[in-house]
Each structure stands twice: as structure tokens, then as C-alpha cells.
KOLDODO-824152 format. One record per residue: residue number from 0; residue in one letter; y, x, z of N, C-alpha, C in turn. Coordinates in pm, whole numbers, always signed. Example, Ala and Ser with C-alpha at 12.3 -4.5 7.8 and 13.67 -1.06 7.14 Angstrom:
2
NODE    i  aa    n_py    n_px    n_pz   ca_py   ca_px   ca_pz    c_py    c_px    c_pz
NODE    0   A    -569   +1319    +780    -450   +1230    +780    -330   +1320    +780
NODE    1   S    -225   +1285    +708    -106   +1367    +714      +3   +1290    +787
END
This chain:
68
NODE    i  aa    n_py    n_px    n_pz   ca_py   ca_px   ca_pz    c_py    c_px    c_pz
NODE    0   M    -114     +84      +0      +0      +0      +0    +122     +89      +0
NODE    1   V    +217     +55     -79    +344    +127     -83    +456     +27     -56
NODE    2   D    +540     +59     +41    +652     -27     +77    +774     +14      -5
NODE    3   R    +791     -50    -119    +900     -15    -211   +1036     -32    -145
NODE    4   A   +1055    -138     -68   +1183    -162      -3   +1218     -48     +93
NODE    5   A   +1120      +1    +166   +1144    +112    +259   +1182    +238    +182
NODE    6   A   +1117    +262     +71   +1146    +381      -9   +1288    +379     -61
NODE    7   L   +1337    +261     -94   +1470    +250    -151   +1578    +224     -47
NODE    8   G   +1535    +214     +80   +1630    +191    +188   +1686     +50    +190
NODE    9   A   +1615     -43    +128   +1660    -182    +125   +1635    -247    +261
NODE   10   G   +1718    -339    +298   +1704    -408    +424   +1610    -527    +415
NODE   11   E   +1528    -529    +313   +1437    -641    +292   +1320    -635    +390
NODE   12   Q   +1242    -740    +390   +1123    -747    +472   +1029    -634    +432
NODE   13   N    +968    -568    +531    +880    -457    +497    +741    -505    +456
NODE   14   A    +663    -414    +402    +531    -449    +348    +437    -502    +456
NODE   15   R    +441    -443    +575    +353    -490    +683    +383    -636    +716
NODE   16   A    +508    -671    +723    +547    -810    +753    +504    -903    +641
NODE   17   T    +517    -856    +517    +476    -937    +403    +326    -963    +406
NODE   18   L    +250    -863    +447    +105    -876    +449     +52    -947    +573
NODE   19   D    +138    -976    +666     +97   -1042    +790     +83   -1192    +764
NODE   20   N     -28   -1228    +700     -54   -1369    +671    -204   -1395    +671
NODE   21   E    -240   -1520    +674    -380   -1559    +686    -465   -1514    +567
NODE   22   L    -409   -1519    +449    -484   -1480    +330    -524   -1332    +336
NODE   23   V    -430   -1247    +365    -458   -1104    +374    -549   -1075    +493
NODE   24   A    -523   -1140    +606    -604   -1118    +726    -750   -1153    +703
NODE   25   G    -777   -1238    +607    -914   -1278    +579    -989   -1183    +486
NODE   26   T    -922   -1081    +436    -989    -989    +345   -1071    -885    +422
NODE   27   T   -1175    -839    +362   -1260    -737    +423   -1182    -610    +450
NODE   28   A   -1101    -568    +356   -1024    -444    +372    -932    -452    +494
NODE   29   W    -865    -564    +512    -774    -577    +625    -850    -581    +757
NODE   30   R    -959    -657    +760   -1040    -668    +882   -1099    -534    +922
NODE   31   K   -1136    -452    +824   -1196    -321    +853   -1092    -209    +860
NODE   32   H    -966    -246    +861    -856    -148    +868    -866     -46    +755
NODE   33   Q    -892     -95    +633    -907      -8    +517    -787     -15    +422
NODE   34   V    -678     -75    +467    -556     -78    +388    -477     +47    +424
NODE   35   I    -444    +126    +324    -374    +253    +347    -227    +235    +311
NODE   36   F    -140    +265    +407      +3    +260    +383     +49    +400    +345
NODE   37   L     +84    +417    +219    +125    +548    +168    +271    +575    +200
NODE   38   P    +309    +703    +209    +449    +737    +233    +535    +692    +114
NODE   39   A    +612    +589    +137    +683    +521     +28    +777    +611     -50
NODE   40   A    +856    +690     +19    +952    +777     -52    +880    +877    -140
NODE   41   D    +765    +926     -94    +690   +1024    -172    +633    +962    -299
NODE   42   V    +602    +834    -295    +545    +768    -412    +655    +724    -510
NODE   43   Y    +764    +667    -456    +868    +612    -543    +977    +710    -582
NODE   44   I   +1015    +797    -491   +1132    +882    -516   +1091   +1022    -559
NODE   45   A    +996   +1081    -490    +958   +1220    -519    +826   +1229    -595
NODE   46   A    +786   +1121    -655    +657   +1119    -727    +651   +1231    -829
NODE   47   G    +541   +1300    -829    +523   +1409    -924    +553   +1545    -864
NODE   48   G    +627   +1547    -754    +654   +1673    -687    +530   +1719    -613
NODE   49   V    +512   +1849    -606    +392   +1904    -544    +383   +1866    -396
NODE   50   Q    +489   +1883    -321    +485   +1852    -178    +465   +1703    -154
NODE   51   A    +530   +1620    -231    +513   +1475    -215    +370   +1435    -248
NODE   52   T    +316   +1491    -354    +178   +1460    -392     +82   +1504    -284
NODE   53   M    +105   +1619    -224     +17   +1668    -117     +25   +1577      +6
NODE   54   R    +144   +1526     +38    +156   +1434    +151     +82   +1303    +125
NODE   55   V     +91   +1252      +3     +20   +1130     -32    -131   +1154     -25
NODE   56   L    -176   +1264     -82    -320   +1296     -78    -368   +1316     +65
NODE   57   D    -286   +1377    +149    -322   +1396    +289    -338   +1262    +359
NODE   58   T    -248   +1169    +330    -256   +1035    +389    -385    +965    +348
NODE   59   V    -419    +974    +220    -542    +911    +170    -664    +980    +231
NODE   60   T    -663   +1111    +237    -776   +1186    +294    -799   +1149    +440
NODE   61   R    -690   +1143    +518    -704   +1107    +660    -756    +964    +675
NODE   62   A    -711    +874    +589    -756    +735    +596    -904    +723    +564
NODE   63   F    -949    +794    +461   -1091    +790    +427   -1176    +857    +536
NODE   64   S   -1124    +963    +595   -1199   +1032    +701   -1212    +943    +825
NODE   65   A   -1113    +859    +850   -1115    +772    +967   -1189    +641    +943
NODE   66   A   -1228    +616    +819   -1296    +489    +784   -1426    +477    +861
NODE   67   K   -1452    +353    +897   -1574    +323    +973   -1685    +283    +882
END
């Protein structure tokens, strides 16, 4: 999951609040805590940069390592 509003500094509702609903809560991924929140600025603003890419990959790696 990437929170575009957070990356752009918008005062809009964040992605976690948007996903806080019955439909999403009923999914297997949400129940098993398998939804990965990626660093938004690294995906939207610094995409393609080596350091940003490494931070995104680190986030994904840690999430997969913590998966049950």
C-alpha cells in the first residue's frame, strides 16, 4: 500500500483510515497482517533513486520476514 496523499503532503485522509472498513477487514491479507505500507515519498517522489529503492525493498523484505 502506498499513501499518495502522505507522499504529496496533502491534508487528505490517509491510506490507513481509508482502508479501515468492513470490506477490507474481511480480506485474508488484512486479517493476517499481510498488507505492506510502503514508504510513500520513496515510491512517489524519489522513485528510481538507489537509496529510495533500497528503503522500499527493505520494507518489503522485513514484511515478508515477519509474515506468519
